[in-house]
All heavy atoms as TSV, in Angstrom:
chain	resi	resn	atom	element	x	y	z
A	1	MET	N	N	0.769	22.955	-46.433
A	1	MET	CA	C	2.219	23.065	-46.414
A	1	MET	C	C	2.645	23.960	-47.582
A	1	MET	O	O	2.209	23.766	-48.701
A	1	MET	CB	C	2.832	21.664	-46.525
A	1	MET	CG	C	4.303	21.620	-46.183
A	1	MET	SD	S	5.002	19.938	-46.217
A	1	MET	CE	C	4.633	19.379	-44.581
A	2	THR	N	N	3.523	24.918	-47.309
A	2	THR	CA	C	3.990	25.822	-48.358
A	2	THR	C	C	5.033	25.130	-49.227
A	2	THR	O	O	5.565	24.066	-48.870
A	2	THR	CB	C	4.625	27.086	-47.745
A	2	THR	OG1	O	5.826	26.700	-47.058
A	2	THR	CG2	C	3.678	27.798	-46.805
A	3	ASP	N	N	5.344	25.754	-50.355
A	3	ASP	CA	C	6.366	25.201	-51.246
A	3	ASP	C	C	7.707	25.098	-50.528
A	3	ASP	O	O	8.418	24.108	-50.678
A	3	ASP	CB	C	6.521	26.064	-52.498
A	3	ASP	CG	C	5.353	25.907	-53.461
A	3	ASP	OD1	O	4.604	24.909	-53.344
A	3	ASP	OD2	O	5.199	26.776	-54.339
A	4	GLN	N	N	8.048	26.118	-49.737
A	4	GLN	CA	C	9.323	26.097	-49.016
A	4	GLN	C	C	9.353	24.949	-48.005
A	4	GLN	O	O	10.360	24.270	-47.856
A	4	GLN	CB	C	9.558	27.425	-48.320
A	4	GLN	CG	C	10.923	27.512	-47.666
A	4	GLN	CD	C	11.186	28.869	-47.055
A	4	GLN	OE1	O	10.287	29.681	-46.934
A	4	GLN	NE2	N	12.414	29.100	-46.662
A	5	GLU	N	N	8.244	24.710	-47.323
A	5	GLU	CA	C	8.171	23.605	-46.370
A	5	GLU	C	C	8.259	22.263	-47.087
A	5	GLU	O	O	8.894	21.331	-46.585
A	5	GLU	CB	C	6.884	23.693	-45.554
A	5	GLU	CG	C	6.865	24.844	-44.571
A	5	GLU	CD	C	5.504	25.057	-43.938
A	5	GLU	OE1	O	4.475	24.749	-44.578
A	5	GLU	OE2	O	5.472	25.532	-42.789
A	6	ASP	N	N	7.640	22.166	-48.265
A	6	ASP	CA	C	7.742	20.946	-49.062
A	6	ASP	C	C	9.187	20.661	-49.459
A	6	ASP	O	O	9.654	19.528	-49.378
A	6	ASP	CB	C	6.885	21.047	-50.334
A	6	ASP	CG	C	5.401	20.896	-50.067
A	6	ASP	OD1	O	5.036	20.361	-48.998
A	6	ASP	OD2	O	4.619	21.319	-50.928
A	7	ILE	N	N	9.874	21.705	-49.878
A	7	ILE	CA	C	11.274	21.555	-50.298
A	7	ILE	C	C	12.130	21.140	-49.109
A	7	ILE	O	O	12.968	20.241	-49.213
A	7	ILE	CB	C	11.797	22.857	-50.940
A	7	ILE	CG1	C	11.087	23.085	-52.276
A	7	ILE	CG2	C	13.310	22.814	-51.125
A	7	ILE	CD1	C	11.296	24.461	-52.859
A	8	LEU	N	N	11.914	21.784	-47.968
A	8	LEU	CA	C	12.674	21.450	-46.765
A	8	LEU	C	C	12.399	20.017	-46.325
A	8	LEU	O	O	13.316	19.279	-45.959
A	8	LEU	CB	C	12.341	22.435	-45.650
A	8	LEU	CG	C	13.162	22.343	-44.374
A	8	LEU	CD1	C	14.641	22.477	-44.661
A	8	LEU	CD2	C	12.709	23.399	-43.391
A	9	ASP	N	N	11.143	19.595	-46.389
A	9	ASP	CA	C	10.780	18.227	-46.033
A	9	ASP	C	C	11.461	17.226	-46.969
A	9	ASP	O	O	12.003	16.213	-46.533
A	9	ASP	CB	C	9.265	18.052	-46.076
A	9	ASP	CG	C	8.827	16.691	-45.572
A	9	ASP	OD1	O	9.224	16.323	-44.450
A	9	ASP	OD2	O	8.085	16.000	-46.308
A	10	TYR	N	N	11.463	17.526	-48.262
A	10	TYR	CA	C	12.123	16.656	-49.240
A	10	TYR	C	C	13.628	16.592	-48.970
A	10	TYR	O	O	14.234	15.521	-49.025
A	10	TYR	CB	C	11.845	17.152	-50.654
A	10	TYR	CG	C	12.489	16.315	-51.725
A	10	TYR	CD1	C	12.081	15.000	-51.949
A	10	TYR	CD2	C	13.506	16.819	-52.523
A	10	TYR	CE1	C	12.669	14.222	-52.928
A	10	TYR	CE2	C	14.092	16.051	-53.508
A	10	TYR	CZ	C	13.678	14.752	-53.702
A	10	TYR	OH	O	14.266	13.983	-54.670
A	11	ALA	N	N	14.225	17.723	-48.652
A	11	ALA	CA	C	15.663	17.755	-48.344
A	11	ALA	C	C	15.973	16.903	-47.121
A	11	ALA	O	O	16.976	16.185	-47.095
A	11	ALA	CB	C	16.116	19.192	-48.123
A	12	ARG	N	N	15.108	16.961	-46.110
A	12	ARG	CA	C	15.302	16.123	-44.911
A	12	ARG	C	C	15.218	14.641	-45.261
A	12	ARG	O	O	15.986	13.831	-44.753
A	12	ARG	CB	C	14.256	16.464	-43.858
A	12	ARG	CG	C	14.562	17.695	-43.080
A	12	ARG	CD	C	13.639	17.819	-41.873
A	12	ARG	NE	N	13.614	19.198	-41.452
A	12	ARG	CZ	C	12.660	20.067	-41.762
A	12	ARG	NH1	N	11.620	19.713	-42.466
A	12	ARG	NH2	N	12.731	21.305	-41.332
A	13	GLN	N	N	14.265	14.292	-46.111
A	13	GLN	CA	C	14.131	12.892	-46.526
A	13	GLN	C	C	15.395	12.423	-47.236
A	13	GLN	O	O	15.894	11.327	-46.975
A	13	GLN	CB	C	12.914	12.719	-47.439
A	13	GLN	CG	C	11.591	12.858	-46.741
A	13	GLN	CD	C	10.430	12.821	-47.726
A	13	GLN	OE1	O	10.573	12.336	-48.840
A	13	GLN	NE2	N	9.287	13.352	-47.311
A	14	LEU	N	N	15.921	13.249	-48.136
A	14	LEU	CA	C	17.149	12.887	-48.849
A	14	LEU	C	C	18.323	12.763	-47.881
A	14	LEU	O	O	19.155	11.865	-48.015
A	14	LEU	CB	C	17.467	13.924	-49.922
A	14	LEU	CG	C	16.555	13.941	-51.137
A	14	LEU	CD1	C	16.964	15.078	-52.072
A	14	LEU	CD2	C	16.586	12.620	-51.879
A	15	ALA	N	N	18.387	13.666	-46.909
A	15	ALA	CA	C	19.502	13.675	-45.962
A	15	ALA	C	C	19.504	12.444	-45.068
A	15	ALA	O	O	20.554	12.017	-44.598
A	15	ALA	CB	C	19.460	14.944	-45.120
A	16	THR	N	N	18.334	11.870	-44.816
A	16	THR	CA	C	18.266	10.712	-43.927
A	16	THR	C	C	18.424	9.387	-44.661
A	16	THR	O	O	18.548	8.345	-44.032
A	16	THR	CB	C	16.941	10.693	-43.143
A	16	THR	OG1	O	15.858	10.672	-44.060
A	16	THR	CG2	C	16.835	11.897	-42.225
A	17	GLN	N	N	18.412	9.431	-45.983
A	17	GLN	CA	C	18.607	8.201	-46.741
A	17	GLN	C	C	20.072	7.808	-46.688
A	17	GLN	O	O	20.962	8.652	-46.723
A	17	GLN	CB	C	18.190	8.381	-48.206
A	17	GLN	CG	C	16.715	8.541	-48.400
A	17	GLN	CD	C	16.355	8.776	-49.861
A	17	GLN	OE1	O	17.214	8.878	-50.718
A	17	GLN	NE2	N	15.070	8.868	-50.116
A	18	SER	N	N	20.317	6.532	-46.617
A	18	SER	CA	C	21.681	6.029	-46.582
A	18	SER	C	C	22.182	5.874	-48.015
A	18	SER	O	O	21.860	4.916	-48.699
A	18	SER	CB	C	21.715	4.688	-45.847
A	18	SER	OG	O	23.013	4.185	-45.835
A	19	MET	N	N	22.960	6.862	-48.452
A	19	MET	CA	C	23.491	6.843	-49.806
A	19	MET	C	C	24.995	7.121	-49.736
A	19	MET	O	O	25.391	8.135	-49.156
A	19	MET	CB	C	22.804	7.931	-50.647
A	19	MET	CG	C	23.207	7.885	-52.104
A	19	MET	SD	S	22.509	9.235	-53.101
A	19	MET	CE	C	20.825	9.267	-52.620
A	20	PRO	N	N	25.793	6.229	-50.284
A	20	PRO	CA	C	27.240	6.469	-50.247
A	20	PRO	C	C	27.591	7.799	-50.916
A	20	PRO	O	O	27.005	8.160	-51.929
A	20	PRO	CB	C	27.828	5.301	-51.026
A	20	PRO	CG	C	26.757	4.271	-51.081
A	20	PRO	CD	C	25.451	5.010	-50.981
A	21	ILE	N	N	28.529	8.515	-50.330
A	21	ILE	CA	C	28.919	9.823	-50.842
A	21	ILE	C	C	29.483	9.727	-52.259
A	21	ILE	O	O	29.424	10.682	-53.014
A	21	ILE	CB	C	29.903	10.522	-49.878
A	21	ILE	CG1	C	30.063	12.005	-50.213
A	21	ILE	CG2	C	31.256	9.866	-49.921
A	21	ILE	CD1	C	28.900	12.829	-49.822
A	22	SER	N	N	29.980	8.555	-52.646
A	22	SER	CA	C	30.550	8.405	-53.980
A	22	SER	C	C	29.493	8.576	-55.077
A	22	SER	O	O	29.830	8.762	-56.229
A	22	SER	CB	C	31.228	7.041	-54.120
A	22	SER	OG	O	30.271	6.016	-53.967
A	23	HIS	N	N	28.217	8.541	-54.692
A	23	HIS	CA	C	27.149	8.718	-55.677
A	23	HIS	C	C	26.839	10.184	-55.922
A	23	HIS	O	O	26.063	10.506	-56.797
A	23	HIS	CB	C	25.872	8.007	-55.220
A	23	HIS	CG	C	26.000	6.521	-55.296
A	23	HIS	ND1	N	25.092	5.737	-55.939
A	23	HIS	CD2	C	26.939	5.684	-54.832
A	23	HIS	CE1	C	25.456	4.471	-55.853
A	23	HIS	NE2	N	26.573	4.421	-55.173
A	24	LEU	N	N	27.407	11.048	-55.125
A	24	LEU	CA	C	27.139	12.472	-55.254
A	24	LEU	C	C	28.418	13.187	-55.658
A	24	LEU	O	O	29.477	12.932	-55.106
A	24	LEU	CB	C	26.637	13.046	-53.924
A	24	LEU	CG	C	25.407	12.358	-53.336
A	24	LEU	CD1	C	25.135	12.883	-51.941
A	24	LEU	CD2	C	24.206	12.567	-54.228
A	25	CYS	N	N	28.276	14.081	-56.600
A	25	CYS	CA	C	29.452	14.820	-57.057
A	25	CYS	C	C	29.053	16.259	-57.341
A	25	CYS	O	O	28.078	16.509	-58.045
A	25	CYS	CB	C	30.026	14.166	-58.306
A	25	CYS	SG	S	31.501	14.993	-58.918
A	26	TYR	N	N	29.783	17.188	-56.769
A	26	TYR	CA	C	29.571	18.608	-57.013
A	26	TYR	C	C	30.837	19.176	-57.627
A	26	TYR	O	O	31.948	18.839	-57.218
A	26	TYR	CB	C	29.296	19.357	-55.713
A	26	TYR	CG	C	27.948	19.073	-55.120
A	26	TYR	CD1	C	27.764	18.034	-54.223
A	26	TYR	CD2	C	26.861	19.864	-55.442
A	26	TYR	CE1	C	26.526	17.777	-53.677
A	26	TYR	CE2	C	25.613	19.619	-54.899
A	26	TYR	CZ	C	25.453	18.577	-54.010
A	26	TYR	OH	O	24.222	18.329	-53.470
A	27	GLU	N	N	30.657	20.037	-58.574
A	27	GLU	CA	C	31.789	20.782	-59.114
A	27	GLU	C	C	31.595	22.219	-58.690
A	27	GLU	O	O	30.568	22.831	-58.989
A	27	GLU	CB	C	31.827	20.693	-60.637
A	27	GLU	CG	C	33.026	21.382	-61.226
A	27	GLU	CD	C	33.116	21.195	-62.723
A	27	GLU	OE1	O	32.795	20.103	-63.200
A	27	GLU	OE2	O	33.504	22.155	-63.390
A	28	LEU	N	N	32.558	22.745	-57.951
A	28	LEU	CA	C	32.455	24.098	-57.425
A	28	LEU	C	C	33.510	24.989	-58.050
A	28	LEU	O	O	34.682	24.627	-58.098
A	28	LEU	CB	C	32.641	24.090	-55.903
A	28	LEU	CG	C	31.683	23.207	-55.108
A	28	LEU	CD1	C	32.112	23.160	-53.645
A	28	LEU	CD2	C	30.268	23.706	-55.241
A	29	ASP	N	N	33.082	26.124	-58.521
A	29	ASP	CA	C	34.018	27.139	-59.007
A	29	ASP	C	C	34.264	28.115	-57.874
A	29	ASP	O	O	33.346	28.807	-57.435
A	29	ASP	CB	C	33.440	27.881	-60.219
A	29	ASP	CG	C	33.345	27.001	-61.449
A	29	ASP	OD1	O	34.265	26.180	-61.645
A	29	ASP	OD2	O	32.367	27.131	-62.197
A	30	ILE	N	N	35.487	28.125	-57.382
A	30	ILE	CA	C	35.824	29.024	-56.284
A	30	ILE	C	C	37.038	29.859	-56.692
A	30	ILE	O	O	37.863	29.419	-57.498
A	30	ILE	CB	C	36.112	28.254	-54.975
A	30	ILE	CG1	C	37.270	27.279	-55.152
A	30	ILE	CG2	C	34.875	27.530	-54.472
A	30	ILE	CD1	C	37.737	26.625	-53.867
A	31	PRO	N	N	37.152	31.049	-56.131
A	31	PRO	CA	C	38.317	31.886	-56.439
A	31	PRO	C	C	39.608	31.211	-55.970
A	31	PRO	O	O	39.592	30.424	-55.013
A	31	PRO	CB	C	38.056	33.175	-55.655
A	31	PRO	CG	C	36.604	33.163	-55.321
A	31	PRO	CD	C	36.194	31.727	-55.256
A	32	GLU	N	N	40.688	31.544	-56.628
A	32	GLU	CA	C	41.974	30.921	-56.301
A	32	GLU	C	C	42.378	31.178	-54.854
A	32	GLU	O	O	42.874	30.275	-54.175
A	32	GLU	CB	C	43.069	31.426	-57.241
A	32	GLU	CG	C	44.381	30.707	-57.048
A	32	GLU	CD	C	45.440	31.104	-58.054
A	32	GLU	OE1	O	45.138	31.845	-59.004
A	32	GLU	OE2	O	46.581	30.657	-57.861
A	33	ASP	N	N	42.133	32.390	-54.354
A	33	ASP	CA	C	42.512	32.668	-52.962
A	33	ASP	C	C	41.689	31.833	-51.978
A	33	ASP	O	O	42.198	31.405	-50.947
A	33	ASP	CB	C	42.424	34.160	-52.643
A	33	ASP	CG	C	41.047	34.754	-52.861
A	33	ASP	OD1	O	40.270	34.206	-53.660
A	33	ASP	OD2	O	40.752	35.790	-52.230
A	34	THR	N	N	40.437	31.550	-52.327
A	34	THR	CA	C	39.609	30.680	-51.486
A	34	THR	C	C	40.160	29.258	-51.504
A	34	THR	O	O	40.221	28.588	-50.466
A	34	THR	CB	C	38.141	30.694	-51.965
A	34	THR	OG1	O	37.652	32.031	-51.923
A	34	THR	CG2	C	37.268	29.795	-51.110
A	35	HIS	N	N	40.585	28.800	-52.672
A	35	HIS	CA	C	41.184	27.460	-52.782
A	35	HIS	C	C	42.392	27.341	-51.856
A	35	HIS	O	O	42.507	26.376	-51.093
A	35	HIS	CB	C	41.597	27.177	-54.226
A	35	HIS	CG	C	42.534	26.023	-54.338
A	35	HIS	ND1	N	42.131	24.711	-54.192
A	35	HIS	CD2	C	43.878	25.977	-54.546
A	35	HIS	CE1	C	43.171	23.905	-54.320
A	35	HIS	NE2	N	44.236	24.650	-54.533
A	36	TRP	N	N	43.283	28.330	-51.922
A	36	TRP	CA	C	44.497	28.230	-51.118
A	36	TRP	C	C	44.205	28.357	-49.622
A	36	TRP	O	O	44.885	27.746	-48.797
A	36	TRP	CB	C	45.537	29.258	-51.570
A	36	TRP	CG	C	46.085	28.876	-52.908
A	36	TRP	CD1	C	45.951	29.544	-54.085
A	36	TRP	CD2	C	46.810	27.682	-53.232
A	36	TRP	NE1	N	46.547	28.854	-55.108
A	36	TRP	CE2	C	47.092	27.707	-54.612
A	36	TRP	CE3	C	47.255	26.589	-52.483
A	36	TRP	CZ2	C	47.788	26.686	-55.254
A	36	TRP	CZ3	C	47.949	25.564	-53.126
A	36	TRP	CH2	C	48.208	25.624	-54.497
A	37	GLU	N	N	43.163	29.099	-49.271
A	37	GLU	CA	C	42.769	29.169	-47.865
A	37	GLU	C	C	42.221	27.822	-47.399
A	37	GLU	O	O	42.502	27.378	-46.281
A	37	GLU	CB	C	41.736	30.278	-47.645
A	37	GLU	CG	C	41.444	30.554	-46.197
A	37	GLU	CD	C	42.637	31.019	-45.378
A	37	GLU	OE1	O	43.572	31.626	-45.936
A	37	GLU	OE2	O	42.629	30.761	-44.160
A	38	LEU	N	N	41.431	27.146	-48.257
A	38	LEU	CA	C	40.961	25.794	-47.938
A	38	LEU	C	C	42.130	24.833	-47.754
A	38	LEU	O	O	42.134	24.021	-46.830
A	38	LEU	CB	C	40.038	25.265	-49.038
A	38	LEU	CG	C	38.601	25.736	-49.027
A	38	LEU	CD1	C	37.895	25.302	-50.308
A	38	LEU	CD2	C	37.867	25.203	-47.816
A	39	VAL	N	N	43.111	24.922	-48.631
A	39	VAL	CA	C	44.298	24.068	-48.526
A	39	VAL	C	C	44.994	24.317	-47.191
A	39	VAL	O	O	45.361	23.371	-46.478
A	39	VAL	CB	C	45.255	24.306	-49.714
A	39	VAL	CG1	C	46.596	23.613	-49.484
A	39	VAL	CG2	C	44.621	23.824	-51.018
A	40	LYS	N	N	45.149	25.594	-46.824
A	40	LYS	CA	C	45.816	25.940	-45.564
A	40	LYS	C	C	45.021	25.428	-44.363
A	40	LYS	O	O	45.592	24.819	-43.450
A	40	LYS	CB	C	45.977	27.457	-45.476
A	40	LYS	CG	C	46.597	27.952	-44.191
A	40	LYS	CD	C	46.660	29.481	-44.185
A	40	LYS	CE	C	47.009	29.992	-42.832
A	40	LYS	NZ	N	45.856	30.265	-41.983
A	41	LEU	N	N	43.721	25.682	-44.352
A	41	LEU	CA	C	42.900	25.239	-43.229
A	41	LEU	C	C	42.905	23.716	-43.107
A	41	LEU	O	O	42.963	23.173	-41.995
A	41	LEU	CB	C	41.471	25.754	-43.393
A	41	LEU	CG	C	41.294	27.275	-43.237
A	41	LEU	CD1	C	39.908	27.685	-43.718
A	41	LEU	CD2	C	41.532	27.692	-41.802
A	42	ALA	N	N	42.842	23.033	-44.228
A	42	ALA	CA	C	42.872	21.568	-44.212
A	42	ALA	C	C	44.229	21.060	-43.720
A	42	ALA	O	O	44.292	20.110	-42.936
A	42	ALA	CB	C	42.565	21.025	-45.602
A	43	ALA	N	N	45.291	21.696	-44.166
A	43	ALA	CA	C	46.628	21.270	-43.749
A	43	ALA	C	C	46.800	21.427	-42.240
A	43	ALA	O	O	47.428	20.579	-41.593
A	43	ALA	CB	C	47.689	22.081	-44.489
A	44	ASP	N	N	46.211	22.488	-41.676
A	44	ASP	CA	C	46.282	22.684	-40.225
A	44	ASP	C	C	45.652	21.507	-39.475
A	44	ASP	O	O	46.049	21.186	-38.358
A	44	ASP	CB	C	45.572	23.972	-39.812
A	44	ASP	CG	C	46.334	25.225	-40.225
A	44	ASP	OD1	O	47.534	25.121	-40.545
A	44	ASP	OD2	O	45.708	26.309	-40.246
A	45	LEU	N	N	44.668	20.863	-40.110
A	45	LEU	CA	C	43.992	19.709	-39.504
A	45	LEU	C	C	44.517	18.378	-40.047
A	45	LEU	O	O	43.961	17.320	-39.752
A	45	LEU	CB	C	42.481	19.801	-39.766
A	45	LEU	CG	C	41.785	21.012	-39.160
A	45	LEU	CD1	C	40.353	21.103	-39.651
A	45	LEU	CD2	C	41.830	20.943	-37.642
A	46	LYS	N	N	45.564	18.468	-40.867
A	46	LYS	CA	C	46.160	17.286	-41.506
A	46	LYS	C	C	45.130	16.506	-42.315
A	46	LYS	O	O	45.013	15.286	-42.214
A	46	LYS	CB	C	46.846	16.401	-40.474
A	46	LYS	CG	C	47.994	17.103	-39.812
A	46	LYS	CD	C	48.710	16.237	-38.837
A	46	LYS	CE	C	49.920	16.994	-38.421
A	46	LYS	NZ	N	50.366	17.088	-37.210
A	47	MET	N	N	44.349	17.259	-43.084
A	47	MET	CA	C	43.314	16.680	-43.941
A	47	MET	C	C	43.589	17.068	-45.383
A	47	MET	O	O	44.247	18.070	-45.652
A	47	MET	CB	C	41.922	17.234	-43.585
A	47	MET	CG	C	41.386	16.850	-42.245
A	47	MET	SD	S	39.769	17.613	-41.958
A	47	MET	CE	C	38.746	16.699	-43.106
A	48	HIS	N	N	43.029	16.299	-46.294
A	48	HIS	CA	C	43.057	16.677	-47.702
A	48	HIS	C	C	42.071	17.828	-47.873
A	48	HIS	O	O	40.997	17.839	-47.268
A	48	HIS	CB	C	42.646	15.484	-48.572
A	48	HIS	CG	C	42.845	15.729	-50.026
A	48	HIS	ND1	N	41.924	16.389	-50.785
A	48	HIS	CD2	C	43.869	15.425	-50.849
A	48	HIS	CE1	C	42.352	16.474	-52.036
A	48	HIS	NE2	N	43.541	15.890	-52.094
A	49	HIS	N	N	42.426	18.797	-48.696
A	49	HIS	CA	C	41.582	19.992	-48.817
A	49	HIS	C	C	40.181	19.695	-49.360
A	49	HIS	O	O	39.212	20.346	-48.976
A	49	HIS	CB	C	42.273	21.070	-49.669
A	49	HIS	CG	C	42.506	20.668	-51.088
A	49	HIS	ND1	N	43.554	19.867	-51.476
A	49	HIS	CD2	C	41.818	20.966	-52.209
A	49	HIS	CE1	C	43.506	19.682	-52.779
A	49	HIS	NE2	N	42.463	20.343	-53.255
A	50	GLU	N	N	40.046	18.694	-50.219
A	50	GLU	CA	C	38.714	18.355	-50.732
A	50	GLU	C	C	37.853	17.731	-49.629
A	50	GLU	O	O	36.661	18.027	-49.529
A	50	GLU	CB	C	38.819	17.439	-51.947
A	50	GLU	CG	C	39.362	18.156	-53.172
A	50	GLU	CD	C	39.502	17.240	-54.379
A	50	GLU	OE1	O	39.156	16.045	-54.291
A	50	GLU	OE2	O	39.962	17.740	-55.418
A	51	ASP	N	N	38.447	16.878	-48.792
A	51	ASP	CA	C	37.716	16.306	-47.660
A	51	ASP	C	C	37.276	17.405	-46.693
A	51	ASP	O	O	36.163	17.387	-46.175
A	51	ASP	CB	C	38.562	15.269	-46.920
A	51	ASP	CG	C	38.855	14.041	-47.760
A	51	ASP	OD1	O	38.035	13.730	-48.646
A	51	ASP	OD2	O	39.901	13.408	-47.524
A	52	TYR	N	N	38.182	18.357	-46.465
A	52	TYR	CA	C	37.855	19.466	-45.575
A	52	TYR	C	C	36.683	20.278	-46.133
A	52	TYR	O	O	35.731	20.596	-45.412
A	52	TYR	CB	C	39.078	20.369	-45.386
A	52	TYR	CG	C	38.791	21.565	-44.521
A	52	TYR	CD1	C	38.712	21.446	-43.144
A	52	TYR	CD2	C	38.585	22.816	-45.086
A	52	TYR	CE1	C	38.438	22.540	-42.339
A	52	TYR	CE2	C	38.309	23.918	-44.293
A	52	TYR	CZ	C	38.239	23.777	-42.925
A	52	TYR	OH	O	37.954	24.858	-42.139
A	53	ALA	N	N	36.711	20.592	-47.419
A	53	ALA	CA	C	35.640	21.362	-48.051
A	53	ALA	C	C	34.310	20.612	-47.962
A	53	ALA	O	O	33.262	21.209	-47.681
A	53	ALA	CB	C	35.987	21.675	-49.505
A	54	ILE	N	N	34.343	19.305	-48.173
A	54	ILE	CA	C	33.129	18.493	-48.067
A	54	ILE	C	C	32.578	18.557	-46.646
A	54	ILE	O	O	31.378	18.765	-46.435
A	54	ILE	CB	C	33.412	17.030	-48.478
A	54	ILE	CG1	C	33.637	16.950	-49.986
A	54	ILE	CG2	C	32.279	16.105	-48.049
A	54	ILE	CD1	C	34.223	15.631	-50.460
A	55	ASN	N	N	33.451	18.402	-45.642
A	55	ASN	CA	C	33.012	18.449	-44.245
A	55	ASN	C	C	32.429	19.808	-43.878
A	55	ASN	O	O	31.428	19.880	-43.158
A	55	ASN	CB	C	34.165	18.102	-43.307
A	55	ASN	CG	C	34.542	16.641	-43.377
A	55	ASN	OD1	O	33.772	15.811	-43.832
A	55	ASN	ND2	N	35.740	16.323	-42.937
A	56	VAL	N	N	33.033	20.882	-44.368
A	56	VAL	CA	C	32.522	22.225	-44.090
A	56	VAL	C	C	31.149	22.403	-44.720
A	56	VAL	O	O	30.212	22.905	-44.076
A	56	VAL	CB	C	33.506	23.306	-44.597
A	56	VAL	CG1	C	32.863	24.689	-44.585
A	56	VAL	CG2	C	34.774	23.298	-43.763
A	57	LEU	N	N	30.995	21.982	-45.951
A	57	LEU	CA	C	29.719	22.118	-46.644
A	57	LEU	C	C	28.624	21.301	-45.959
A	57	LEU	O	O	27.526	21.801	-45.702
A	57	LEU	CB	C	29.864	21.691	-48.110
A	57	LEU	CG	C	28.636	21.823	-48.991
A	57	LEU	CD1	C	28.143	23.258	-49.049
A	57	LEU	CD2	C	28.946	21.309	-50.384
A	58	ILE	N	N	28.922	20.057	-45.643
A	58	ILE	CA	C	27.943	19.199	-44.964
A	58	ILE	C	C	27.583	19.783	-43.597
A	58	ILE	O	O	26.410	19.837	-43.226
A	58	ILE	CB	C	28.473	17.756	-44.830
A	58	ILE	CG1	C	28.511	17.091	-46.208
A	58	ILE	CG2	C	27.622	16.943	-43.857
A	58	ILE	CD1	C	29.234	15.755	-46.224
A	59	GLY	N	N	28.576	20.239	-42.855
A	59	GLY	CA	C	28.321	20.824	-41.542
A	59	GLY	C	C	27.425	22.048	-41.627
A	59	GLY	O	O	26.528	22.236	-40.804
A	60	HIS	N	N	27.655	22.881	-42.635
A	60	HIS	CA	C	26.833	24.076	-42.807
A	60	HIS	C	C	25.389	23.698	-43.120
A	60	HIS	O	O	24.452	24.255	-42.525
A	60	HIS	CB	C	27.406	24.957	-43.919
A	60	HIS	CG	C	26.546	26.132	-44.230
A	60	HIS	ND1	N	26.418	27.202	-43.372
A	60	HIS	CD2	C	25.738	26.390	-45.278
A	60	HIS	CE1	C	25.572	28.077	-43.894
A	60	HIS	NE2	N	25.148	27.610	-45.049
A	61	VAL	N	N	25.196	22.771	-44.027
A	61	VAL	CA	C	23.839	22.355	-44.405
A	61	VAL	C	C	23.122	21.723	-43.212
A	61	VAL	O	O	21.957	22.034	-42.943
A	61	VAL	CB	C	23.871	21.397	-45.614
A	61	VAL	CG1	C	22.509	20.780	-45.863
A	61	VAL	CG2	C	24.362	22.134	-46.858
A	62	GLU	N	N	23.797	20.855	-42.479
A	62	GLU	CA	C	23.180	20.228	-41.307
A	62	GLU	C	C	22.789	21.269	-40.265
A	62	GLU	O	O	21.720	21.202	-39.662
A	62	GLU	CB	C	24.121	19.192	-40.700
A	62	GLU	CG	C	24.260	17.945	-41.548
A	62	GLU	CD	C	25.311	16.986	-41.034
A	62	GLU	OE1	O	26.140	17.380	-40.165
A	62	GLU	OE2	O	25.325	15.843	-41.504
A	63	SER	N	N	23.649	22.257	-40.071
A	63	SER	CA	C	23.364	23.330	-39.127
A	63	SER	C	C	22.135	24.128	-39.554
A	63	SER	O	O	21.272	24.463	-38.731
A	63	SER	CB	C	24.587	24.245	-39.021
A	63	SER	OG	O	24.316	25.353	-38.209
A	64	GLU	N	N	22.032	24.431	-40.832
A	64	GLU	CA	C	20.872	25.159	-41.348
A	64	GLU	C	C	19.596	24.341	-41.210
A	64	GLU	O	O	18.542	24.878	-40.855
A	64	GLU	CB	C	21.091	25.556	-42.812
A	64	GLU	CG	C	22.008	26.739	-42.993
A	64	GLU	CD	C	21.443	28.000	-42.333
A	64	GLU	OE1	O	20.319	28.412	-42.699
A	64	GLU	OE2	O	22.125	28.566	-41.480
A	65	LEU	N	N	19.666	23.059	-41.499
A	65	LEU	CA	C	18.491	22.207	-41.347
A	65	LEU	C	C	18.041	22.153	-39.890
A	65	LEU	O	O	16.844	22.228	-39.595
A	65	LEU	CB	C	18.760	20.796	-41.876
A	65	LEU	CG	C	18.842	20.647	-43.390
A	65	LEU	CD1	C	19.292	19.226	-43.752
A	65	LEU	CD2	C	17.511	20.964	-44.045
A	66	ASP	N	N	19.006	22.017	-38.982
A	66	ASP	CA	C	18.678	22.009	-37.550
A	66	ASP	C	C	18.037	23.326	-37.133
A	66	ASP	O	O	17.055	23.347	-36.395
A	66	ASP	CB	C	19.926	21.760	-36.701
A	66	ASP	CG	C	20.413	20.328	-36.772
A	66	ASP	OD1	O	19.649	19.447	-37.228
A	66	ASP	OD2	O	21.575	20.090	-36.384
A	67	ARG	N	N	18.601	24.425	-37.609
A	67	ARG	CA	C	18.083	25.749	-37.259
A	67	ARG	C	C	16.655	25.908	-37.769
A	67	ARG	O	O	15.790	26.408	-37.055
A	67	ARG	CB	C	18.976	26.840	-37.834
A	67	ARG	CG	C	18.586	28.255	-37.418
A	67	ARG	CD	C	19.459	29.304	-38.084
A	67	ARG	NE	N	19.314	29.347	-39.525
A	67	ARG	CZ	C	18.298	29.925	-40.178
A	67	ARG	NH1	N	17.312	30.482	-39.516
A	67	ARG	NH2	N	18.257	29.936	-41.494
A	68	LYS	N	N	16.403	25.474	-38.984
A	68	LYS	CA	C	15.067	25.622	-39.572
A	68	LYS	C	C	14.047	24.729	-38.906
A	68	LYS	O	O	12.878	25.085	-38.834
A	68	LYS	CB	C	15.134	25.375	-41.069
A	68	LYS	CG	C	15.832	26.497	-41.806
A	68	LYS	CD	C	15.881	26.275	-43.286
A	68	LYS	CE	C	16.609	27.441	-43.940
A	68	LYS	NZ	N	16.682	27.310	-45.374
A	69	THR	N	N	14.467	23.571	-38.430
A	69	THR	CA	C	13.503	22.686	-37.752
A	69	THR	C	C	13.144	23.231	-36.370
A	69	THR	O	O	12.065	22.933	-35.868
A	69	THR	CB	C	14.033	21.241	-37.611
A	69	THR	OG1	O	15.273	21.261	-36.911
A	69	THR	CG2	C	14.199	20.599	-38.968
A	70	LYS	N	N	14.025	24.026	-35.766
A	70	LYS	CA	C	13.752	24.617	-34.461
A	70	LYS	C	C	12.859	25.841	-34.580
A	70	LYS	O	O	12.224	26.235	-33.622
A	70	LYS	CB	C	15.046	24.984	-33.756
A	70	LYS	CG	C	15.855	23.777	-33.338
A	70	LYS	CD	C	17.153	24.162	-32.706
A	70	LYS	CE	C	17.966	22.913	-32.384
A	70	LYS	NZ	N	19.291	23.215	-31.895
A	71	ASP	N	N	12.818	26.463	-35.760
A	71	ASP	CA	C	11.988	27.663	-35.972
A	71	ASP	C	C	10.532	27.353	-36.083
A	71	ASP	O	O	10.002	26.420	-36.333
A	71	ASP	CB	C	12.442	28.420	-37.233
A	71	ASP	CG	C	13.805	29.065	-37.045
A	71	ASP	OD1	O	14.236	29.226	-35.896
A	71	ASP	OD2	O	14.424	29.404	-38.064
């Protein structure tokens, strides 16, 4: 198994563990225009912008993991 495969396997193990989201915290530095676009997109869905950003990030990572497992 290559280092990249080891890392991907470890990431899958972490993703399948049941851990409350309150135990994880990321601080992201984003440009101001990106912040306001997140606020707008979240408002269109009647969501808080931080919840929307979390959902987008999680969705992207899950999609990448799915794509890599199919390769």
